[in-house]
N, C-alpha and C positions, 0 to 999 in steps of 0.2 A: 358262681364262678365266672358263667360265659358272660352275662350280662355285663358282669364287670371287667372282664377282660377288652369287650367290646366298648365299653367307654373309654376303656386306656389307650384300645384303638382310632376312638373319632380324637378328628383333629381337632381343636376350638377355630375357631372363625377367622379370632385375631392371632393365632398364630401365622397362619399362611401370610398376612400383613405384616409381623414382625422379623421375617426368612426376606418380606420384599423388600422391607427396610434395611436392613442390615449387613444381607450381602452385597448387595456393592459398593459399601462400606471398606473392604482392605482392598477389593480390586482401584478403587479409587485411589487408594492413600498409594497403593502400590503406582500404579501408573505417575501419580505426582511425585514420588520421587523418582522417578526418573527420567520424568521431564526436568527436575531442576538437578539434578547431575547432568543429561543433555545439556543446560543449557550453563550451569557453570562448566564445559567443557569448551564449548563453541564460543561463547561471549569473549573470549581475549584471542580470539584469532580473528572473530567481528569486529574487536574493537583495534586488530593489528591495519586492517583491511580500509576502518575510517578514518586512520591514522595516514594512513599513506595517499590517502587521496585528498587531505587537505591542506589548507593552509600554513605552513609552520607558524606567521605572523598572527595572520586571525583565527587559528586553531583556540589559545591560550582563551581568548577572550568570550567561547562559547564550551569551557569545559564539558558540560554533562549532554552536548550535545550529541545524539543518536546519530548524524546523519554529519556525511563531509563539511567539514567549513570552510565555505570558499571554495570547492570541492576543482583539483585538479590537476594535471599531469607532472607540476613541477618536483615532485618530491622522484620518481622515479627516472628523469630525464636523470637529478643529478644526480644520483648515484652509478647511469650508465655511460653520465659524463658526457651525454647531451648538452645541457641548460650554461646559457653563458656567465660571466660574473654576476654580469646585471642582473640575469634573470633571477640568480640563486640567492642576494642581497636582496631584490625586489617581496620578496620571500620567508627571508627571514630563516637561509636556508645555511649550508654549507658550502662555505666557496672555493671547500677544495676537492679534486677529487680524489679517487681511486682506477687502475685497474681492473672493475667488476669482474672484464669478461677472462683475464687471467689471471685471478682468483678464483672461479669457478673451473677453469679447466682444469688448475692445481688441487680441486677438492675431489673430483674425478676419477683423475688420477690416482691421487693416494688414498683415496678408498675404494679403487677399483681394485690398484694394488696387495692391498687390507685385508681384501673382503678373498679374495681368487686364492691367496697361496694359506691367509688360518682356516677357509673350511675346507680345504686340500688336506693342511696337515693334520686338523682336527678330527677330519673323516677317516685316517688315518688309525688316528688314539682309539677311538674309538670303537672300529672295528674292529681293534687287539680288547680294546678289554672288553667286549661284547661276544665276541666269536671265537680267538683265539683263547686255547688251553696251554697257559703256560705256568708255572709253579711260583706263587705271591700275590697272583694277579687280582685279586680285591684285593691285598694289603696294601700296592704299588696303589691303586686307584682312589683309596680310602683316604689317605695321604697325597694323592693329586687331589683330590677333592679339597684341600685345606686352603688350597690357593685361591676358595671362591673367599673364603671370607680372611682376607692381607687385604684391605684399601689401593687403591692404586692408587694414595698419594704417599706409601711409601715406597714405593720402586721408584720414583718419579728423578731422584737424587740421581743411584744409582745409573739409571739408564739413561738421564740424562749424561753423566761422566761418560759413562760406556759410546756411546753414538758422537759424545767430542773424539775421545781418544783415537777413534775411527777414523776421524774427518770425514764424518757424515751430514755434520751440522749446513746447514741450508741448503738442503738436496729432497727431495721425494723417500729413496731411501731411509734417509735419517729419519724422520719422521712417522714411515711404515714398518720399519726394524722392529721397534719394540714388541709391535700388537701381529705382526706377522705369523709367528712361529707357535703361538703358545696361547690359548684360552678357554679356562676350564670349564666354565659356558658352553661354548659349541660342545666341546668332549660330550661333556654331560647330558647336552639335550641329546646329539645326533645317538648316543651309545643307547639311550632308550628305544630305539626304530632299530638299531640291529640287534638287540634282543627280541625282537620279533620277527626278522628271519627266520624263516623256517629251515630246520639243520639241512633237512635232507636231500635239497638245494647244493646245501656245500659239500654233503657226504658226496653227491652224483658227480659234482665235477672234482673232488678227491679221486673218484675211481674213475673216472676219463683223464685221470692225469695232469690234471688240473691244478698251476703254483698259485702260491697266495696272495701276489698280483694279480695273476686272472681272476682269479675267485672274487679279492675287492674289487675290483672295475669293471666286472661285467657276471656278474651274478648278487652279490648283493648290492652294491650303490644302486645300478637300477631299478631294484626296491625301494628302495627310501629317497629317490630322487626330490619327490613330491618338498622331504624335510627336507633336504640340501638348499633347496630355492628359497623355502622361508626364510628359514639360518642365516641365506646370505642375504637375503635383504632387513633381516632387522640387526644384522652388522655392518653392513653400509648405512644406514640408516645410523646407527651408534656413531660410529665415528664421522662420519658429513657432520653431526651436530659437536662433536669435539673443539675442545677452545683451549685449555690452557698446555695441554701439549704442544702442538704447533705452534703455538705462540710464543714456545722455551725456543723451539729448532728454528722454525723458520722466520729469518729476519729480514729475508733478499725481494721482488719483488715478485721472483722466480719458481720461490719456495713458499709463501704466504697463504692459506687458505682463505675459505670464502668468508667461516665465520672469523677469524682473525683478520681479514681487508674490511667488517663491516665493523669491529672495535677500534680499526684508527680509521675509518669515516663519521664514529659519534666524535674523537678526540677532535677533530676541524672546525670546529665550530665558531659561531660569530660572535663574540663578545661574552665568550665564558657561556653562549644558551646553549643545547644541543638539539641538534636539527633531526626530532621527534619524527618528523613525518618523513625522512628522504629515508633516518633509519630504521623506518616502520616499510618505507618499500623496499628496500633490500632486502630486508626480512622476509616480505612475500617472497618476493623475486628467489631467493633461496630457500625459500618451502615447494616451489611447484613441482619441485623433481622430485621429493619425496611424500609432498599430497598428492601423485599420480602411481606411484608405487603402492601407496597406502590405499588409494583406490580401486586401480587392478587385482591385488593381491589380498589386500585385507581377508575378506572370509577366506583365504586360505594357513594365514596368518595362524589366527586367532584358530581354524580348525587344527592345526600341527601341533599349537600352547596345546590344547584338551586332551590331545590324545597323548602328546611326554606326559601328563599328568595323571594319562588313568593305570601308563602300563607298572 
């Protein structure tokens, strides 16, 4: 029996060779899959850069070229309003112009207004749902989460009528108002972290005679401050890319956001041919602030989202 056991434990000379051949296969498949996903994610961004530095007239002569066709800064100059009509027509670009700087300022003001007020009020609601004891709290929170299931298209018309009746069309406040006081996702996100606050800190503050506002602002809020920063960045990016609502409410130069301005630029086309190079140049410039935010805070965003799913 001992001899039989030794024979079983003795490895066949071909076993090690078989393991060495088969073990890297899952790893190779995994890295290949990751590489394909990364390529599919980054290639559209690269293609946008390639188009933004191409000559719009010559670009269609080499549609499969991976490099800019007749590289030029003309598209960027057209978007920024620095190119003359003759230069734009020579490259087959749009002869119209948009106030890119004004639209950029409008987007920054509106997105900042929405983000600051929405995060502030949502943090208060999340604190109430997580740390305050009141009758029917969990029931109200469950009903509150139903708002996550309501598509934004359903509230578009009522919000437009409300903003119109308030006389806030073509204004920063009119664009920002529907999103300033309510975001079920933000409340749910922050509530997960408020639930993790050590209640002994709250009890100690109560013993010291602190009121609820002081407990919220000086005890609970500093603990979840990293998550506040994270959700603020996510919401800023979301409203930076919004198009339909700003298009309905803001129709003047003073209230047009950058996404709507790029749509206006696309409509100013020579002989019905879109200025794709200029449009991609505008999209590239508009994406730079968001790219910087994600580059600086990307790790914090991913870490906070993962933590919210674990709690």
